[in-house]
C-alpha positions as CSV (number, residue, x, y, z in Angstrom):
1,I,-9.3,7.8,23.8
2,A,-12.3,6.0,24.3
3,P,-14.4,6.0,27.1
4,N,-14.2,2.5,28.3
5,V,-10.1,2.5,28.2
6,T,-10.2,5.5,30.2
7,K,-12.2,3.7,32.8
8,L,-10.2,0.6,32.8
9,L,-6.9,2.9,32.8
10,A,-8.0,4.4,35.9
11,K,-9.2,1.5,37.6
12,L,-5.7,0.1,36.8
13,L,-4.1,2.7,38.4
14,S,-5.8,2.8,41.3
15,P,-4.0,1.9,44.5
16,A,-6.3,-1.3,44.0
17,G,-5.2,-2.1,40.9
18,L,-2.2,-1.7,41.3
19,L,-2.0,-3.8,44.3
20,Y,-3.4,-6.3,42.2
21,I,-0.9,-6.0,39.4
22,Y,2.0,-6.2,42.1
23,L,0.7,-8.9,43.3
24,L,0.4,-10.7,40.4
25,V,3.8,-10.2,39.4
26,T,6.3,-10.9,42.7
27,T,3.8,-13.8,43.4
28,V,4.6,-15.1,39.5
29,A,8.1,-14.7,40.7
30,Q,8.1,-16.4,43.7
31,G,6.4,-19.6,42.0
32,V,9.4,-19.7,39.8
33,Y,11.9,-19.2,42.6
34,F,10.2,-21.9,44.1
35,A,9.7,-24.4,41.3
36,S,13.2,-23.8,40.3
37,G,14.4,-24.6,43.7
38,T,16.6,-21.5,43.9
39,E,16.3,-18.8,46.2
40,A,15.1,-14.9,45.6
41,P,18.0,-12.9,45.0
42,P,17.8,-10.3,48.7
43,G,17.4,-7.2,46.8
44,F,13.9,-8.9,45.0
45,T,12.8,-9.9,48.3
46,L,13.7,-6.5,50.1
47,I,11.7,-4.8,47.1
48,D,9.2,-7.1,47.5
49,Q,8.4,-6.4,50.5
50,I,9.0,-2.8,50.9
51,G,6.5,-2.4,47.7
52,Y,3.7,-4.3,48.8
53,L,4.3,-2.4,52.1
54,W,3.9,1.0,50.1
55,I,1.0,-0.4,47.9
56,V,-1.1,-1.7,50.9
57,G,-0.6,1.7,52.8
58,W,-1.2,3.5,50.1
59,W,-4.6,1.6,48.9
60,L,-5.8,1.5,52.7
61,H,-5.3,5.8,52.9
62,V,-7.5,6.7,49.7
63,D,-10.0,3.8,50.4
64,S,-10.0,5.3,54.6
65,R,-10.4,8.9,53.1
66,K,-13.0,7.5,50.8
67,R,-15.0,6.1,53.5
68,G,-14.5,8.6,56.0
69,I,-12.4,6.6,58.1
70,V,-9.5,8.2,60.8
71,W,-6.3,7.1,60.5
72,L,-4.0,6.9,63.3
73,Y,-1.0,8.6,64.3
74,D,1.6,6.7,63.4
75,M,-0.2,4.6,60.3
76,G,3.7,3.1,58.7
77,L,4.9,1.0,62.1
78,F,0.9,-0.1,63.0
79,L,0.6,-1.3,59.4
80,S,4.4,-2.8,58.7
81,I,3.1,-5.2,61.5
82,A,0.0,-5.7,61.9
83,W,-1.4,-5.1,58.3
84,P,-2.0,-9.0,57.8
85,F,-4.7,-8.5,60.6
86,L,-5.8,-4.7,59.6
87,M,-6.3,-4.9,55.9
88,P,-8.9,-7.9,56.8
89,Y,-10.2,-5.6,59.7
90,H,-10.7,-2.9,57.8
91,L,-12.4,-4.4,54.7
92,V,-15.5,-6.8,56.9
93,K,-15.3,-2.5,59.0
94,T,-16.3,-0.9,55.8
95,R,-17.3,-3.2,53.3
96,G,-19.4,-5.6,55.6
97,A,-20.1,-9.3,54.4
98,P,-18.7,-8.6,50.7
99,G,-15.4,-7.4,52.2
100,L,-15.1,-11.3,52.8
101,L,-15.5,-11.8,48.9
102,V,-12.5,-9.1,48.8
103,I,-10.3,-11.2,50.6
104,L,-10.9,-14.4,49.3
105,A,-10.7,-13.2,46.1
106,F,-6.9,-11.6,47.6
107,F,-5.7,-15.3,48.2
108,A,-7.2,-16.8,45.2
109,A,-5.3,-14.0,43.3
110,Y,-2.2,-15.1,45.1
111,I,-2.2,-19.0,45.1
112,G,-3.2,-18.6,41.2
113,A,-0.4,-16.6,40.1
114,F,2.0,-18.8,42.4
115,L,0.8,-21.6,40.6
116,L,1.2,-20.1,37.4
117,G,4.5,-18.8,37.8
118,A,5.5,-22.7,39.4
119,T,3.6,-24.1,36.2
120,L,5.3,-21.8,33.4
121,Y,9.1,-22.7,35.1
122,L,8.0,-26.2,34.5
123,A,6.8,-25.9,31.2
124,V,10.2,-23.7,30.1
125,A,12.5,-26.2,31.9
126,S,10.6,-29.3,30.2
127,L,11.3,-27.8,27.0
128,N,15.0,-27.1,27.7
129,A,15.6,-30.7,28.7
């Protein structure tokens, strides 16, 4: 395998890469459910929430180790309750102002994926009408 492909695969299979992939896939699905006017199945909602917390926890663990940050004793509980506050705090604390760009990219990916899912559903629905 070419070195560039190996580097790309390493980035995609890193916790940060998988977090973005997971976010994109599940949020496109949420956009489809929203545009269709149907509620997501309970199994999807459960897997979405558990999977998201697991990947965020994995990313936070790897990133903290890389940057020499000590974790709390019960990080799982703290993460499940406070992840919306913990992640931005961690990003700004470890990266400074560029951490805000990471947060912005995360929100842009979320909104873009949601709109993509809704648009795809509406486009396919109009073809079938």
